[in-house]
C-alpha positions as a Python dict, from the first residue, in 0.01 Angstrom:
ca = {
    (1, 'M'): (0, 0, 0),
    (2, 'D'): (378, -11, -48),
    (3, 'F'): (422, 238, 236),
    (4, 'F'): (241, 22, 492),
    (5, 'G'): (414, -287, 361),
    (6, 'A'): (752, -119, 414),
    (7, 'I'): (656, -19, 767),
    (8, 'W'): (539, -373, 842),
    (9, 'E'): (863, -516, 701),
    (10, 'W'): (1069, -277, 915),
    (11, 'L'): (873, -376, 1228),
    (12, 'V'): (927, -746, 1157),
    (13, 'Q'): (1301, -694, 1106),
    (14, 'Y'): (1322, -482, 1422),
    (15, 'W'): (1137, -746, 1625),
    (16, 'Q'): (1364, -1023, 1495),
    (17, 'A'): (1678, -823, 1581),
    (18, 'L'): (1555, -742, 1933),
    (19, 'T'): (1763, -899, 2210),
    (20, 'W'): (1746, -885, 2588),
    (21, 'S'): (2055, -664, 2598),
    (22, 'K'): (1890, -409, 2366),
    (23, 'I'): (1576, -414, 2580),
    (24, 'L'): (1780, -361, 2898),
    (25, 'I'): (1980, -77, 2740),
    (26, 'G'): (1659, 93, 2630),
    (27, 'L'): (1510, 49, 2977),
    (28, 'L'): (1826, 185, 3139),
    (29, 'I'): (1826, 492, 2912),
    (30, 'T'): (1460, 554, 2994),
    (31, 'V'): (1511, 527, 3370),
    (32, 'V'): (1824, 744, 3367),
    (33, 'S'): (1654, 1014, 3159),
    (34, 'I'): (1353, 1022, 3394),
    (35, 'V'): (1576, 1044, 3704),
    (36, 'V'): (1790, 1319, 3550),
    (37, 'S'): (1486, 1518, 3440),
    (38, 'Y'): (1330, 1496, 3787),
    (39, 'G'): (1661, 1607, 3940),
    (40, 'L'): (1684, 1905, 3705),
    (41, 'I'): (1322, 2000, 3776),
    (42, 'I'): (1376, 1986, 4151),
    (43, 'F'): (1695, 2191, 4127),
    (44, 'G'): (1542, 2447, 3891),
    (45, 'M'): (1212, 2494, 4071),
    (46, 'V'): (1383, 2533, 4409),
    (47, 'K'): (1644, 2778, 4278),
    (48, 'I'): (1417, 3023, 4092),
    (49, 'P'): (1326, 3335, 4293),
    (50, 'A'): (980, 3336, 4452),
    (51, 'D'): (886, 3649, 4256),
    (52, 'Y'): (1007, 3516, 3918),
    (53, 'F'): (652, 3499, 3779),
    (54, 'S'): (556, 3836, 3925),
    (55, 'S'): (537, 4148, 3708),
    (56, 'N'): (775, 4316, 3958),
    (57, 'Y'): (1058, 4073, 3885),
    (58, 'V'): (1376, 4240, 3763),
    (59, 'R'): (1642, 4018, 3612),
    (60, 'N'): (1990, 4072, 3757),
    (61, 'I'): (2245, 4084, 3474),
    (62, 'S'): (2609, 4075, 3579),
    (63, 'D'): (2837, 4296, 3370),
    (64, 'D'): (3150, 4231, 3577),
    (65, 'Q'): (3232, 3904, 3395),
    (66, 'H'): (3437, 3879, 3078),
    (67, 'F'): (3246, 3911, 2750),
    (68, 'S'): (3332, 3560, 2626),
    (69, 'L'): (3232, 3404, 2958),
    (70, 'R'): (2891, 3578, 2950),
    (71, 'W'): (2825, 3476, 2590),
    (72, 'G'): (2945, 3121, 2650),
    (73, 'A'): (2709, 3087, 2945),
    (74, 'F'): (2430, 3245, 2738),
    (75, 'I'): (2476, 2994, 2456),
    (76, 'I'): (2507, 2691, 2684),
    (77, 'K'): (2202, 2795, 2887),
    (78, 'N'): (1990, 2837, 2573),
    (79, 'V'): (2102, 2505, 2424),
    (80, 'V'): (2024, 2322, 2749),
    (81, 'G'): (1687, 2501, 2767),
    (82, 'F'): (1604, 2397, 2410),
    (83, 'L'): (1701, 2036, 2484),
    (84, 'L'): (1479, 2041, 2793),
    (85, 'I'): (1186, 2168, 2588),
    (86, 'V'): (1237, 1891, 2332),
    (87, 'A'): (1271, 1630, 2608),
    (88, 'G'): (957, 1765, 2776),
    (89, 'A'): (763, 1741, 2451),
    (90, 'V'): (872, 1379, 2418),
    (91, 'M'): (778, 1313, 2782),
    (92, 'I'): (425, 1433, 2723),
    (93, 'V'): (360, 1113, 2524),
    (94, 'T'): (610, 890, 2708),
    (95, 'P'): (677, 837, 3079),
    (96, 'G'): (818, 1141, 3255),
    (97, 'P'): (735, 1491, 3376),
    (98, 'G'): (663, 1662, 3044),
    (99, 'V'): (506, 1995, 3144),
    (100, 'P'): (753, 2078, 3426),
    (101, 'T'): (1044, 1992, 3196),
    (102, 'I'): (910, 2225, 2926),
    (103, 'L'): (861, 2496, 3189),
    (104, 'L'): (1218, 2459, 3314),
    (105, 'G'): (1348, 2475, 2956),
    (106, 'L'): (1152, 2795, 2893),
    (107, 'I'): (1283, 2949, 3214),
    (108, 'M'): (1640, 2876, 3105),
    (109, 'M'): (1604, 3018, 2754),
    (110, 'D'): (1635, 3385, 2663),
    (111, 'I'): (1374, 3424, 2392),
    (112, 'P'): (1130, 3710, 2342),
    (113, 'G'): (770, 3648, 2441),
    (114, 'K'): (838, 3357, 2674),
    (115, 'R'): (685, 3514, 2987),
    (116, 'P'): (316, 3463, 2890),
    (117, 'L'): (384, 3099, 2799),
    (118, 'E'): (568, 3041, 3127),
    (119, 'A'): (283, 3199, 3320),
    (120, 'K'): (27, 2986, 3137),
    (121, 'L'): (218, 2667, 3223),
    (122, 'I'): (287, 2752, 3589),
    (123, 'Q'): (-69, 2872, 3655),
    (124, 'R'): (-209, 2526, 3590),
    (125, 'P'): (-337, 2429, 3937),
    (126, 'A'): (-163, 2090, 3945),
    (127, 'V'): (172, 2235, 3834),
    (128, 'L'): (162, 2534, 4072),
    (129, 'S'): (64, 2326, 4375),
    (130, 'A'): (332, 2066, 4296),
    (131, 'V'): (601, 2334, 4255),
    (132, 'N'): (496, 2512, 4576),
    (133, 'D'): (489, 2181, 4767),
    (134, 'L'): (838, 2107, 4637),
    (135, 'R'): (961, 2453, 4737),
    (136, 'A'): (810, 2409, 5085),
    (137, 'R'): (995, 2080, 5125),
    (138, 'Y'): (1324, 2271, 5073),
    (139, 'N'): (1219, 2563, 5299),
    (140, 'K'): (1165, 2805, 5009),
    (141, 'P'): (871, 3047, 4993),
    (142, 'P'): (587, 2971, 4749),
    (143, 'L'): (590, 3134, 4407),
    (144, 'I'): (426, 3475, 4385),
    (145, 'M'): (182, 3492, 4096),
    (146, 'D'): (18, 3803, 3949),
}
């Protein structure tokens, strides 16, 4: 019973310390994170090639850049992808586009075995139709699925 008593005590202290400025800051952070995630989703879903989810897709790797620049971009891209996956997981239970954010994070990351998971997420009818509607709005062809 000590555990639940400690939780209750923490909630009471938190409630007593709550001010309007803290509520507004929390609301502002929530709204900004939702707007940024929607912006990233729109940018990412419009920029991916139409055949990205096709078995014929061949990734274009540029070897003409300096080694440190390629590895720096690789590391930054994977860290951002991981953060998007974490944010998407949080958005599944809070307001925000959880599944598309997770999908965008997976697309950005270079991890083995990600293709089947990406395909499973994008093949959900609601997700695929929303992405194709978004792509049509920006004059991009619909995604080609196998």
